[in-house]
C-alpha positions as CSV (number, residue, x, y, z in Angstrom):
1,M,16.2,-4.1,3.6
2,S,16.0,-7.5,2.2
3,T,13.6,-8.5,-0.6
4,T,12.2,-11.3,1.5
5,F,11.3,-8.9,4.3
6,E,9.8,-6.4,1.8
7,A,7.6,-9.2,0.3
8,L,6.4,-10.4,3.7
9,N,5.8,-6.8,4.9
10,A,3.8,-6.1,1.7
11,R,1.6,-9.1,2.2
12,Q,0.5,-7.7,5.6
13,F,-1.9,-5.2,4.2
14,G,-3.4,-2.6,6.5
15,H,-6.9,-1.5,5.6
16,F,-7.7,1.8,3.9
17,S,-9.8,4.4,5.8
18,I,-13.3,4.7,4.4
19,H,-12.2,8.0,2.7
20,N,-9.2,6.4,1.1
21,A,-11.2,3.3,0.0
22,V,-13.8,5.4,-1.7
23,K,-11.2,7.7,-3.4
24,A,-9.3,4.6,-4.7
25,E,-12.4,2.9,-6.0
26,L,-13.6,6.1,-7.8
27,A,-10.2,6.4,-9.5
28,C,-10.7,3.1,-11.3
29,H,-11.5,3.9,-14.9
30,E,-13.7,0.8,-15.3
31,G,-15.4,1.3,-12.0
32,T,-15.1,-2.4,-11.1
33,C,-12.2,-2.4,-8.7
34,R,-12.8,-2.8,-4.9
35,A,-10.5,-1.7,-2.1
36,Y,-8.8,-4.6,-0.3
37,E,-9.4,-6.9,-3.3
38,D,-8.2,-5.1,-6.4
39,I,-6.4,-1.9,-5.2
40,F,-3.0,-2.1,-3.7
41,T,0.3,-0.3,-3.3
42,F,3.3,-1.0,-5.6
43,P,5.1,-3.2,-3.1
44,R,1.9,-5.2,-2.5
45,W,1.5,-5.8,-6.2
46,K,5.1,-6.8,-6.5
47,A,4.8,-9.3,-3.6
48,Q,1.9,-10.9,-5.5
49,G,3.9,-11.2,-8.7
50,F,2.7,-8.2,-10.6
51,V,4.2,-5.0,-11.9
52,V,2.6,-1.7,-12.7
53,R,2.5,-1.0,-16.4
54,K,4.8,1.8,-17.7
55,G,3.1,5.1,-17.8
56,E,0.3,4.3,-15.4
57,K,-0.6,7.0,-12.8
58,G,-1.5,5.9,-9.3
59,T,-3.9,7.4,-6.8
60,K,-2.4,9.2,-3.8
61,I,-3.9,8.4,-0.4
62,I,-2.9,9.6,3.0
63,T,-2.0,7.0,5.7
64,F,-0.6,7.3,9.1
65,V,2.4,5.2,10.3
66,P,3.4,4.7,13.9
67,I,6.5,6.5,15.3
68,K,8.4,4.0,17.4
69,S,11.0,4.7,20.0
70,K,13.3,2.4,22.0
71,D,13.7,2.9,25.7
72,D,16.9,2.1,27.7
73,D,15.9,-1.6,28.0
74,G,15.6,-1.9,24.2
75,K,11.8,-2.2,24.3
76,E,10.0,-0.5,21.4
77,S,7.0,1.6,22.1
78,V,4.7,3.7,19.9
79,V,5.1,7.4,20.7
80,G,2.9,8.9,18.0
81,R,1.9,8.7,14.4
82,R,2.9,10.6,11.3
83,R,1.3,11.2,7.9
84,K,2.5,9.4,4.9
85,T,1.4,9.6,1.3
86,A,1.0,6.3,-0.4
87,V,0.2,5.6,-4.0
88,V,-2.2,2.8,-5.0
89,F,-2.9,1.1,-8.3
90,C,-6.0,-1.0,-9.4
91,R,-5.8,-4.3,-11.1
92,H,-6.4,-2.7,-14.5
93,Q,-3.0,-1.0,-14.2
94,V,-0.8,-4.0,-13.5
95,E,0.4,-7.1,-15.4
96,A,2.1,-10.3,-14.4
97,M,5.9,-10.2,-14.0
98,K,7.8,-11.8,-16.8
C-alpha cells in the first residue's frame, strides 16, 4: 500500500459510535478532548503531520468494517461486516513530526 493512499484514506474519517466517542473522551486525562476534533487513530494523526509520543497508551475501540466480494463481472459488493479493534489517541498524546 502506498503512503499517498494511506494518507488519503486516513483523512476520510468515519465517525465513532456514541459508545466509542464517550469512551475515547473519558480516556483523555485532561478531560478536554472531543471525538471527531481531538481524538484520532495513529494513521489519521500521521496524515495530519503528527506522531504519537513514545510510551503513550491508546484507547481501544471496536469498529465494524465492510467485507467486500467481487462477482464474476468484477463488481464489488458488500457481503457483511466484521469487528475490528482500533486504537485512538487524543491531542495530548501526540507531537508534530520533525
